[in-house]
ZAFI-540794 format. One record per residue: residue in one letter; x, y, z of N, C-alpha, C in turn. Coordinates in steps of 0.02 Angstrom, whole numbers. Each point is the difference from the previous one (the first is absolute). Example, Ala and Ser with C-alpha at 12.3 -4.5 7.8 and 13.67 -1.06 7.14 Angstrom:
<gukes>
GUKE  kelum      nx      ny      nz     cax     cay     caz      cx      cy      cz
GUKE      A     660    -284     390     -45      59       0      45      60       0
GUKE      S     -18      53     -36      42      59       3     -39      55      37
</gukes>
This chain:
<gukes>
GUKE  kelum      nx      ny      nz     cax     cay     caz      cx      cy      cz
GUKE      X    1053    -420    -295     -50      -1     -52     -41      64       3
GUKE      X     -30      20     -56     -39      60      -3     -61     -12     -44
GUKE      X     -58      20      25     -61      -6     -39      -6      61     -45
GUKE      X      17      -5     -63       2      57     -45     -68      15     -30
GUKE      X     -41     -49     -10     -65      10     -31     -56     -26      44
GUKE      X       8       6      65     -48     -28      46      18     -71      17
GUKE      X     -15     -19      60      18     -66      25     -56     -50     -15
GUKE      X      19     -57     -27     -47     -55      -8      14     -50      56
GUKE      X     -45      -2      49      11     -37      61     -41     -64       1
GUKE      X      31     -56      16     -36     -62      11     -13      -9      74
GUKE      X     -61     -17      18     -20      -9      70     -20     -73      10
GUKE      X      32     -32      48     -12     -71      11      -2     -14      75
GUKE      X     -53     -34      22      -9     -15      71      -6     -75      10
GUKE      X      38     -25      49     -12     -68      25     -51       7      56
GUKE      X     -64     -13     -13     -51      15      50       5     -40      64
GUKE      X      39     -54      -1       7     -42      60      65      12      37
GUKE      X      39      48     -23      63      14      34     -14      24      71
GUKE      X      38     -25      47      -7      21      69     -60     -28      37
GUKE      X     -36     -45     -33     -62     -24      29      11     -37      66
GUKE      X      57     -35       5      11     -39      61      31      38      58
GUKE      X      20      63     -12      36      36      52     -40      13      63
GUKE      X     -59      27      -8     -40      19      58     -27     -60      39
GUKE      X       0     -58     -31     -26     -60      34      56     -48      18
GUKE      X      61      28       7      57     -36      28      23     -59     -42
GUKE      X      -7       5     -66      25     -54     -43      69      16     -30
GUKE      X      25      61      12      68      20     -20      13      -6     -74
GUKE      X     -53       5     -40       9      -3     -72     -66     -16     -33
GUKE      X       1       1     -67     -61     -13     -38      12     -46     -59
GUKE      X      61     -29      -5      16     -42     -57     -40     -65       2
GUKE      X     -27     -21     -56     -33     -64      -6     -74       3      11
GUKE      X     -36     -44     -35     -72      -1       4     -24     -17      70
GUKE      X      32     -49      32     -23     -21      66       7      56      51
GUKE      X      55      38      -5      10      56      47     -53      54     -12
GUKE      X     -14      14     -63     -51      50     -16     -68     -22      27
GUKE      X     -17     -62     -10     -65     -25      24      -4       2      76
GUKE      X      54     -18      33       1       2      73      -6      72      25
GUKE      X      33      47     -34      -5      70      19     -71      25      -6
GUKE      X     -33     -18     -54     -69      22     -10     -45     -33      53
GUKE      X      14     -63      16     -40     -34      51       7      36      67
GUKE      X      59      28      13      11      35      63     -26      72      -1
GUKE      X     -29      19     -56     -30      67      -3      44      54     -27
GUKE      X      54     -17     -35      45      50     -29     -36      40     -54
GUKE      X      19      63      -5     -29      45     -50      57      26     -44
GUKE      X     -10      -5     -66      51      22     -47      14      75       7
GUKE      X      63      18       3      20      69       7      34      29     -61
GUKE      X      25     -43     -45      41      22     -56     -37      49     -46
GUKE      X     -63     -13     -20     -33      48     -45      -5      70      30
GUKE      X     -16       4      65      -5      65      32      67      35       6
GUKE      X      53     -38      11      67      30       4      22      26     -68
GUKE      X     -17     -36     -53      14      26     -66     -38      64     -14
GUKE      X     -63       2      22     -40      61     -10      32      60      35
GUKE      X      29     -11      59      35      55      34      58      26     -41
GUKE      X      36     -44     -32      56      22     -43     -26      38     -61
GUKE      X     -53     -26     -31     -26      31     -61     -32      68      13
GUKE      X     -21      12      62     -33      64      16      46      59     -14
GUKE      X      64     -10       3      47      54     -13       3      18     -74
GUKE      X     -30     -42     -43       4      11     -72     -63      29     -29
GUKE      X     -49      16      41     -65      24     -26       7      65     -40
GUKE      X      47      42      21       8      65     -33      53       0     -55
GUKE      X      29     -57     -13      52      -4     -52     -33      -1     -68
GUKE      X      18      46     -43     -34       6     -65      23     -52     -50
GUKE      X      65      -2     -13      27     -44     -52      12     -69      29
GUKE      X     -54     -38       9       6     -66      30     -51     -47     -32
GUKE      X      25     -58     -21     -43     -53     -26       9     -60      46
GUKE      X     -55     -27      25       4     -56      47     -30     -62     -32
GUKE      X      41     -53      -4     -22     -65     -23      -4     -46      61
GUKE      X     -51     -42       3      -6     -42      59     -36     -65     -17
GUKE      X      -9     -42      51     -33     -64      -6     -68       5      34
GUKE      X     -47     -40     -21     -69       6      23      -8     -16      74
GUKE      X     -53      29      29     -19     -16      69      51      19      51
GUKE      X       8     -42      50      44      15      56      74      -6     -18
GUKE      X      16     -19     -61      70      -2     -21      23      67     -27
GUKE      X     -39      53      11      21      67     -19     -56      48     -13
GUKE      X     -52     -23     -36     -54      44     -20     -35      31      60
GUKE      X     -16     -40      50     -37      27      58      41      52      37
GUKE      X      67      -8       2      42      50      33      -3      66     -36
GUKE      X       1      -2     -67      -5      61     -40     -67      34      12
GUKE      X     -52     -39       5     -66      29      12      -4      33      68
GUKE      X      28     -33      51      -1      29      67      38      66       1
GUKE      X      57       2     -36      42      60       0     -26      54     -47
GUKE      X     -48     -15     -42     -26      48     -48      47      13     -57
GUKE      X      38     -51     -20      48       5     -55     -28     -39     -60
GUKE      X      -6      33     -57     -25     -34     -60      49     -54     -22
GUKE      X     -26     -56     -24      43     -55     -20     -29     -37     -59
GUKE      X      44     -38     -33     -19     -44     -55      13     -72      23
GUKE      X     -51     -42      -3       8     -70      21      27     -40     -59
GUKE      X      57     -31      10      34     -37     -53     -23     -73      -2
GUKE      X     -18     -28      57     -20     -70       2     -27     -18      68
GUKE      X     -18     -63       8     -27     -22      64      20     -72      13
GUKE      X      -5     -19      63      17     -68      21     -59     -29      39
GUKE      X      -6     -66      -2     -50     -34      41      24       2      72
GUKE      X     -44      23      44      19       5      70     -18     -63      38
GUKE      X      37     -20      51      58      36      27      61      -6     -46
GUKE      X      38      53      -1      58       3     -45      58     -41      29
GUKE      X      48     -13     -43      58     -41      17      64      36     -20
GUKE      X      58     -25      20      63      30     -24       4       0     -76
GUKE      X     -27     -52     -32       0      -2     -74     -41      57     -28
GUKE      X     -55      18      33     -40      57     -22      39      65       6
GUKE      X      37       7      54      41      60       9      51       6     -56
GUKE      X      34     -55     -15      50       1     -54     -32      16     -67
GUKE      X     -57     -31     -14     -35      12     -63     -21      73      -6
GUKE      X     -28      27      55     -22      70      -1      59      47     -10
GUKE      X      56     -14      32      58      44      -6      25       3     -72
GUKE      X       6     -58     -32      24      -1     -69     -51      32     -48
GUKE      X     -64      -8      16     -51      31     -43       1      75       7
GUKE      X      11      26      60       5      72       9      62      28     -36
GUKE      X      53     -38       2      61      20     -37     -15       4     -74
GUKE      X     -31     -51     -28     -15       0     -71     -49      55     -20
GUKE      X     -43      19      47     -50      52     -15      30      70       2
GUKE      X      63       6      22      33      65      -2      19      29      67
GUKE      X     -10     -36      55      19      27      65      75      14       2
GUKE      X      18      58      25      71      19       6      27     -15      69
GUKE      X     -43      -6      48      18     -17      69     -60     -35      31
GUKE      X      12     -51      39     -54     -36      33       1      15      75
GUKE      X     -54      28      24     -11      10      71     -39     -60      25
GUKE      X      29     -36      47     -33     -61      24      -8       2      75
GUKE      X     -52     -31      24     -12      -7      72       6     -73      18
GUKE      X      41     -15      49      11     -69      20      55      -6      51
GUKE      X      26     -60       7      56     -14      45      57     -31     -40
GUKE      X      44     -34      36      58     -29     -34     -20     -53     -51
GUKE      X     -55     -36      13     -23     -50     -48     -19      32     -66
GUKE      X     -34      58       3     -18      36     -61      62      25     -36
GUKE      X      48      25      39      63      23     -31      35     -57     -35
GUKE      X      -1     -59      30      30     -58     -34     -34     -14     -66
GUKE      X     -67       6       0     -37     -12     -62      21      49     -54
GUKE      X      12      62      18      20      50     -49      71     -11     -25
GUKE      X      42     -27      43      67     -19     -24      -7     -54     -54
GUKE      X     -44     -49      12     -10     -53     -48     -31      26     -65
GUKE      X     -46      48       6     -36      24     -59      38      53     -39
GUKE      X      34      45      35      29      59     -33      76       4       5
GUKE      X      28     -30      52      71      11      10      13      74       9
GUKE      X      51      26     -34      16      71       4     -19      37     -64
GUKE      X     -45     -29     -40     -20      32     -63     -39      64      12
GUKE      X     -40       1      53     -47      55      11       6      24      72
GUKE      X       3      65      12       2      24      69     -64     -17      38
GUKE      X       7     -11      65     -57     -13      43       9      40      64
GUKE      X     -55       6      36       2      30      67     -52     -34      42
GUKE      X      19     -22      59     -45     -38      43     -36      44      51
GUKE      X     -64     -11       5     -39      28      56      -2     -54      53
GUKE      X      28      12      59       5     -53      50     -69     -23      24
GUKE      X     -14     -65     -10     -65     -26      19       3     -71      26
GUKE      X      60     -29       4       6     -70      20      18      -8      73
GUKE      X       8     -63      20      25     -15      67      76       7       2
GUKE      X      33     -23     -53      72       0      -4      20      49     -55
GUKE      X      36      52      19      23      48     -50      72      17      16
GUKE      X      44     -49     -12      70       8      14      39      21     -63
GUKE      X     -34       0     -56      32      20     -63       4      76      -3
GUKE      X      46      24     -42      14      72      -4     -38      34     -57
GUKE      X     -59     -26     -17     -37      27     -57     -62      39      22
GUKE      X      -8       9      66     -61      30      26      12      72      23
GUKE      X     -50      42     -11      -1      65      32      -9      -9      75
GUKE      X      16      51      38      -4      -8      72     -73      -4      23
GUKE      X     -46      26     -40     -72      -6      13     -37      17     -64
GUKE      X     -66     -11      -4     -36      14     -62       5      72     -23
GUKE      X      -2      47      47       4      71     -19      67      17     -31
GUKE      X      54     -31      25      66      12     -30       3     -25     -71
GUKE      X     -32     -57     -13      -3     -25     -69     -35      49     -45
GUKE      X     -57      27      23     -36      49     -40      39      63     -12
GUKE      X      35      24      51      39      61      -7      57      -9     -50
GUKE      X      31     -57       2      55     -14     -47     -26      -3     -71
GUKE      X     -57     -33     -10     -28      -4     -68     -25      68     -24
GUKE      X     -24      41      45     -21      67     -20      59      41     -26
GUKE      X      58      -7      32      60      33     -24      18     -24     -70
GUKE      X      -4     -65     -10      16     -29     -64     -49      23     -54
GUKE      X     -65      -2      17     -51      20     -48       5      74     -18
GUKE      X      27      40      47       7      72     -13      61      15     -43
GUKE      X      37     -51     -19      57      10     -44      66      10      35
GUKE      X       1      -8      67      63       7      35      46     -59     -16
GUKE      X      64      14       0      49     -53     -14       6     -46      61
GUKE      X     -11     -63     -12       6     -50      53      43     -57     -27
GUKE      X      56     -13      34      44     -54     -23     -30     -68      17
GUKE      X      28     -51     -32     -20     -69      14      58     -37      31
GUKE      X     -16     -49      41      53     -41      30     -27     -71       9
GUKE      X      44     -49      -3     -22     -69      15     -12      -6      75
GUKE      X     -52     -36      18     -17     -10      71     -10     -74      12
GUKE      X      22     -23      58      -2     -71      14     -68     -24      22
GUKE      X     -18     -59     -23     -60     -35      23      23     -59      43
GUKE      X     -26      -3      61      18     -52      46     -56     -52       6
GUKE      X      18     -61      10     -48     -54       6       5     -28      71
GUKE      X     -53       7      38      -3     -25      69     -41     -65       1
GUKE      X      27     -51      32     -34     -64       7     -56       8      51
GUKE      X     -63       2     -23     -56      12      46     -10     -57      49
GUKE      X      10     -61     -22     -10     -57      45      49       5      59
GUKE      X      63      13     -16      50       7      54     -15      62      42
GUKE      X     -23      54     -33     -14      62      36     -54     -10      52
GUKE      X     -50     -41     -16     -53     -14      48      25     -40      60
GUKE      X      56     -34     -10      30     -38      56      52      41      36
GUKE      X       4      65     -16      47      44      34      70       0     -29
GUKE      X       8     -28     -60      65      -2     -33      -2      46     -60
GUKE      X      46      48      -3       4      46     -57      50     -27     -50
GUKE      X     -24     -21     -57      43     -29     -51     -10      40     -65
GUKE      X      49      40     -16      -6      45     -58      51     -17     -53
GUKE      X     -18      15     -62      48      -9     -54     -12      53     -54
GUKE      X      52      13     -37      -6      46     -56     -39     -35     -56
GUKE      X     -54      33     -24     -40     -31     -52      13      31     -68
GUKE      X       9      65      -3      11      34     -63      -1      75       9
GUKE      X      -6      36     -56       0      73       3     -55      28     -43
GUKE      X     -23      58      20     -47      39     -40      28      71      -6
GUKE      X     -21      36     -51      20      69      -8     -51      44      36
GUKE      X      25      47      41     -44      45      37      25      72      -8
GUKE      X     -44      49       9      23      70       1      48      11      58
GUKE      X      54      34     -13      54       6      50      -9      64      41
GUKE      X     -51       0      42     -12      56      45      -2     -27      71
GUKE      X      57       3      34       9     -35      64     -49      24      53
GUKE      X     -19      63       0     -43      24      54     -70     -29      -4
GUKE      X     -18     -28     -58     -66     -30      -8       1     -75       8
GUKE      X      59     -31      -3       5     -73      -4      28     -30      64
GUKE      X     -25     -59      18      30     -37      54      61     -37     -26
GUKE      X      42     -21      44      59     -40     -18     -17     -73       8
GUKE      X      50     -43     -11     -12     -72       5     -29     -17      69
GUKE      X      29      29      52     -31      -7      66     -45      61       9
GUKE      X     -59     -11      26     -49      53       6      25      55      46
GUKE      X     -22      62     -14      18      57      42     -30      -7      69
GUKE      X      23      43      45     -25      -4      68      43     -47      41
GUKE      X     -29     -29      53      38     -43      45      22     -63     -36
GUKE      X      63     -17       8      27     -59     -31     -30     -64      30
GUKE      X     -19     -47     -41     -19     -66      24      64     -41      -2
GUKE      X      30     -11      59      69     -23       4      11     -66     -37
GUKE      X     -42     -50      12      10     -64     -32      -3       5     -76
GUKE      X     -46      41     -25      -6       8     -72      61      34     -29
GUKE      X      25      52      33      57      37     -27      63     -43       2
GUKE      X       9     -39      53      56     -47       2      -4     -47     -60
GUKE      X     -59     -25     -15      -9     -46     -56      16      35     -66
GUKE      X     -23      62      -7      13      37     -62      75      11     -10
GUKE      X      34      21      53      72      11      -5      36     -65     -14
GUKE      X     -20     -53      34      32     -65     -11     -12     -25     -71
GUKE      X     -59      15     -27     -16     -21     -68      46      33     -50
GUKE      X      17      63      12      46      34     -46      69     -33       2
GUKE      X      23     -14      61      65     -34       6      -2     -67     -36
GUKE      X     -53     -38      12      -5     -66     -32      -4       5     -76
GUKE      X     -36      50     -25      -7       9     -72      64      25     -33
GUKE      X      46      27      41      60      32     -27      62     -43       3
GUKE      X      -5     -62      24      59     -42       5      31     -12     -69
GUKE      X      66       7      -2      37      -8     -62      25     -72      -7
GUKE      X       6     -22     -61      24     -67     -13      75      -5      15
GUKE      X      21     -61      18      71     -15      12      31      47      51
GUKE      X     -38      18      50      24      44      54     -17     -33      67
GUKE      X      48       1      46     -10     -27      67     -37      52      41
GUKE      X     -54     -21      33     -38      45      44       5     -26      71
GUKE      X      26      42      44       6     -17      70     -59      32      36
GUKE      X     -48     -42      19     -62      23      29       6       3      76
GUKE      X       1      61      27      13      10      70     -56     -24      46
GUKE      X      11       8      64     -48     -24      49     -57      50       9
GUKE      X     -53     -23      32     -56      43      16     -62     -15     -40
GUKE      X     -57      19      28     -65     -16     -31     -11      36     -65
GUKE      X      29      60      -9     -11      37     -62      33     -36     -59
GUKE      X      62     -21       9      33     -37     -53     -34     -68     -10
GUKE      X     -27     -27      54     -36     -64      -7     -58       6     -49
GUKE      X     -31      59      -5     -54       9     -47      25      -3     -72
GUKE      X      61      23     -11      30      -6     -67       5     -74     -18
GUKE      X      24     -39      47       6     -72     -13     -68     -32     -12
GUKE      X     -49      24      37     -68     -25     -11     -24      17     -70
GUKE      X      15      61     -22     -19      20     -68      33     -44     -53
GUKE      X      60     -23      16      38     -43     -46     -21     -73       6
GUKE      X     -40     -16      51     -21     -69      11      56     -43      28
GUKE      X      44      31      40      58     -36      25      -2      -5      76
GUKE      X      31     -54      27       6      -8      72      48      53      27
GUKE      X     -10      20      62      39      55      27      21     -16      71
GUKE      X      61      22      17      25      -3      69     -11      68      31
GUKE      X     -49       6      44     -20      66      24      57      38      32
GUKE      X      40     -33      40      54      34      36      68     -17     -28
GUKE      X       3     -19     -63      63     -16     -32       7      34     -67
GUKE      X      51     -18     -37      12      26     -67      -3     -57     -49
GUKE      X     -45       4     -48      -7     -51     -52      27      27     -66
GUKE      X      24     -45     -41      30      19     -64     -45     -25     -56
GUKE      X     -19      47     -44     -43     -16     -57      39      12     -64
GUKE      X      -5     -49     -45      33       7     -65     -48     -26     -54
GUKE      X     -15      44     -47     -48     -18     -53     -65     -29      29
GUKE      X     -26      36      50     -65     -15      31      -2     -67      36
GUKE      X      58     -23      23       2     -61      40      44      13      62
GUKE      X     -19     -31      56      41       5      60      57     -50      -7
GUKE      X      61      26       0      57     -44      -7      38     -10      66
GUKE      X     -15      42      50      29      -9      67     -46      33      50
GUKE      X     -17     -35      53     -42      27      52      41      13      62
GUKE      X     -16      55      34      30      17      64      76      -3      -4
GUKE      X      27      36     -48      73      -2     -13      38      44      49
GUKE      X      61     -19      14      45      40      42      36      52     -43
GUKE      X      35      46      34      37      51     -37      53     -30     -46
GUKE      X      37     -48      25      53     -30     -41     -30     -40     -58
GUKE      X     -55     -34      13     -34     -36     -55     -25      47     -54
GUKE      X     -26      57      21     -25      48     -48      56      27     -45
GUKE      X      56      17      31      57      25     -39      26     -53     -48
GUKE      X       6     -61      24      26     -53     -42     -48     -16     -57
GUKE      X     -64       4      13     -50     -19     -49      -3      50     -58
GUKE      X       0      65      15      -8      49     -54      65      13     -37
GUKE      X      57     -11      34      64      12     -34       3      70     -30
GUKE      X      18       3     -64       3      66     -34     -57       8     -50
GUKE      X     -53     -39       8     -56       3     -45     -49      56      20
GUKE      X     -45      21     -44     -48      52      18     -42     -21      60
GUKE      X      -6      45      48     -36     -17      61     -32      63      29
GUKE      X     -57     -10      31     -37      54      32     -28     -24      67
GUKE      X     -14      47      44     -30     -16      65     -66      37       6
GUKE      X     -48     -32      31     -64      31      17      -7      -2      75
GUKE      X      -4      60      31      -4       4      72     -58      46      20
GUKE      X     -17      -2      63     -52      44      25      24      37      61
GUKE      X     -43      40      28      15      43      57     -31     -29      63
GUKE      X      35       1      55     -30     -20      63     -46      57      23
GUKE      X     -64     -14       4     -48      51      19      15      32      67
GUKE      X      -6      65       4      12      36      62      73      15      12
GUKE      X      45     -47     -16      71      10       9      33      30     -61
GUKE      X     -19     -26     -58      27      26     -62      66     -31     -22
GUKE      X      20     -55      31      63     -31     -19      -5     -36     -67
GUKE      X      51       9     -41       6     -37     -63      46     -59       9
GUKE      X      57      11      31      50     -52      12      19       0      73
GUKE      X      13     -60      25      26      -6      68     -50     -20      52
GUKE      X     -62     -12     -19     -51     -22      47     -38     -58     -32
GUKE      X      21     -60      16     -35     -59     -26      19     -21     -69
GUKE      X      46      35     -33      21     -21     -67      76       5      -7
GUKE      X      34     -23      51      74       3      -2      30     -44     -54
GUKE      X     -41     -41     -33      25     -37     -58      26      47     -54
GUKE      X     -26      62       0      27      51     -45      62      31      34
GUKE      X      55     -35      -9      63      22      30      28      60     -37
GUKE      X      47      37      30      31      55     -36      30     -21     -67
GUKE      X      30     -58      -2      29     -23     -63     -54     -12     -52
GUKE      X     -55     -29      21     -55     -13     -47     -31      65     -24
GUKE      X     -10      47      46     -30      64     -20      45      37     -49
GUKE      X      66      -2      13      46      32     -47      -1     -36     -67
GUKE      X      -5     -65       2      -3     -39     -63     -62      19     -40
GUKE      X     -56      10      33     -61      17     -35       2      72     -26
GUKE      X      19      47      43      -2      70     -18     -69      30      11
GUKE      X      -1      63      16     -63      35      17     -52      -7     -55
GUKE      X      20       5     -63     -48      -1     -55     -35     -67      -7
GUKE      X      26     -52      31     -30     -67      -5     -36     -21      63
GUKE      X     -15      48      43     -37     -14      61     -66      37      -4
GUKE      X     -54     -37       0     -67      29      -5     -34      -1      68
GUKE      X     -21      59      23     -35       6      64     -75       0     -14
GUKE      X     -36     -40      38     -72      -8      -9     -34      19      66
GUKE      X     -41      53      -2     -36      21      61     -59      44     -20
GUKE      X     -54      -6      35     -58      42     -14      10      69      29
GUKE      X     -38      47     -25       2      68      27     -22       0      74
GUKE      X     -47     -42      16     -23      -4      69      56     -20      46
GUKE      X      39     -51     -21      57     -22      41      51      56       8
GUKE      X      13      37     -54      48      55       3     -26      57      44
GUKE      X     -65      11      -1     -29      53      40       7     -14      75
GUKE      X       4     -64      18       9     -17      71      67      24      26
GUKE      X      46      17     -44      66      25      21      -3      74      18
GUKE      X     -55      33     -18     -11      71      18      58      44     -23
GUKE      X      23     -13     -61      52      43     -29      70     -23      12
GUKE      X      10     -50      43      67     -24      13      26     -39     -60
GUKE      X      65       1     -12      28     -36     -57       0     -76      11
GUKE      X       7     -36     -54      14     -71       4      72      -9      26
GUKE      X      13     -57      31      63      -9      35      37     -62     -26
GUKE      X      66       7      -9      43     -57     -17      50     -10      57
GUKE      X       9     -62      18      45     -19      54      33     -66     -19
GUKE      X      43       3     -52      28     -61     -29      56     -30      41
GUKE      X      26      39      48      59     -22      37      64      28     -30
GUKE      X      -6      36     -55      58      30     -33     -15      75      -7
GUKE      X      30      42      44     -15      72      -1      12      34     -67
GUKE      X      53     -20     -34      14      30     -65     -55     -16     -50
GUKE      X     -23     -62       1     -54     -19     -45     -65      36      19
GUKE      X     -12       5      66     -60      35      22      -2      71     -28
GUKE      X      56      34       4       2      69     -25      -9       2     -75
GUKE      X      28     -50     -34      -7      -2     -73     -72     -12     -22
GUKE      X     -39     -32      42     -70     -15     -16     -47      58      15
GUKE      X      24      52      33     -43      56      17     -21      39     -61
GUKE      X     -56      34       6     -25      41     -55     -72     -18     -18
GUKE      X     -23      26     -56     -67     -13     -23      -3     -65     -39
GUKE      X     -48     -43      18     -10     -64     -34     -71      -2     -28
GUKE      X      -9     -31     -58     -68     -12     -23     -31     -57      40
GUKE      X     -62       9      21     -36     -51      37     -63     -17     -39
GUKE      X      -9     -64     -15     -60     -22     -35     -58      -1      49
GUKE      X     -51      40     -14     -57       7      46     -66     -25     -31
GUKE      X       2     -21     -62     -61     -24     -34      19     -25     -69
GUKE      X     -51     -16     -39      14     -24     -68      22      59     -44
GUKE      X      61      -3     -26      29      54     -38      -1      66      39
GUKE      X       9      -5      66      -3      59      43      60      -2      46
GUKE      X      42      51      -6      59       6      42       5      71      27
GUKE      X      30       5      59      16      65      28      73      -1      21
GUKE      X      29      58      11      68       5      26      -4      10      75
GUKE      X      42     -38      36      -1       5      73      73      -2      24
GUKE      X      14      39      52      68       6      24      22     -59      42
GUKE      X      61     -22     -10      32     -53      39      58      30      38
GUKE      X       6     -18      63      54      27      42      31     -58      39
GUKE      X      59      14      29      35     -52      37     -16       3      75
GUKE      X     -27      56      24      -9       7      72     -72      18      18
GUKE      X     -46      -4     -47     -69      16      15     -14      74       4
GUKE      X      51      42     -13     -11      72       2      21      33     -64
GUKE      X      64      10      -9      24      35     -60      47     -46     -37
GUKE      X      18      24     -60      47     -38     -40      70       6      29
</gukes>
């Protein structure tokens, strides 16, 4: 997209985003959580974070800023010294419905892009209100920001918008919004699902990915990768779900029982055989479409031949390389310190045939190529 006659920017803040983070509530969704956060002495950070982003726009000439009254945008503009037009106001404390109403009102008033401050809950509200009709860019201000619609920090958001306002060409791309179950998250369980998409400026150096930059949060990334596998299951296809805790998360995402150290068979989102043997697997799938989901043994890097001998040479040949999906986080791969993944099927000819570069699913819609070898060294 290109701002040819100056950018008309909509500014929207969820003033309660991130309120529960500093007081160990792991989120801010819901009135009761917000009230408890305030009782514990939490201080709203979202308006100030939006002001940091807007500060980069003070010297931009061709810029019109539309916003919502008070802490839903106006106060951030005032702190940053950016002139703005107030389109409407909400009775405070605001609600998700207020966010949706404000977003659609800013759109109708002429906003070409909405800069919002919030977390994943705010992003969900924008999916409901706008879908992909209008580009957005998130200023990270929540407790949970696993969606790919946020700049890496407030200053990055401002820098990206300054480029756009200056007339530089900036492409658009769909970005995923993730929904994290806060109740489960507070109990130490990361439960994520795909909620929808928003359009964002496609400038990777300014934007975070679905999993936040920096050190990987292992449980979260496993969940994100597993969610992609679960969301991608094809109809009328046999899925052989391999052993290990990583694949178990896929089954959890599907709401299905799992044999941790066995191979389960899923067909049209139902378990049709649990803890199946190699011969049972071959007999069951016959010549019908079939795929396998396997993971890597951490530290060792084995794909086949360690704890999953149910994947016999005959079964692997029947499936074919293109129908075997490897699921592993980047952290798990990094523990190999550059060593290749290893296959030890018991059939040397098959082992050699399996060598080479394989795609490895490392996150939601995130894959890398990683080398597979038969002897742990070279192909």
